[in-house]
C-alpha positions, 0 to 999 in steps of 0.5 A: 864912541868916536875918538880923534887923535890931534897932532900939531906939527913942529914945535919947540926948537922946530918952528916949521915955516916962518914968514912975516913974523909968524911961525908955523908951529904956533899956527898949528897949535892954535888950530889944534886947540880950537879944533879940540874945543869944537870936537869936545863940545860935540861929545868927541873924545880927543887925544892931543899930541901936545898942548904947549910949545914943545919938541914932539918928534914925528916918530913919537907922535906916530907911536902915540897915535897908534897906541891911542886907539883913535878912529881918526888921526889929524896932523895940523900943518900950515905951510 
């Protein structure tokens, strides 16, 4: 069984890059959720760092990824 940890960069009070009315944190989360749907539809087990706009410190995400037992970890960023 393949297990993938998905992480959406930034979030909450950390918007990441901001330009033209777009916030990186929103793009990252939207991309993570879309990727999750595709992976799940193909029978891949996923673990998500977050599913809503919230602060998610990098150190916490690393701990979650390491504890998840995932075969692969992907962190989404869109600078």
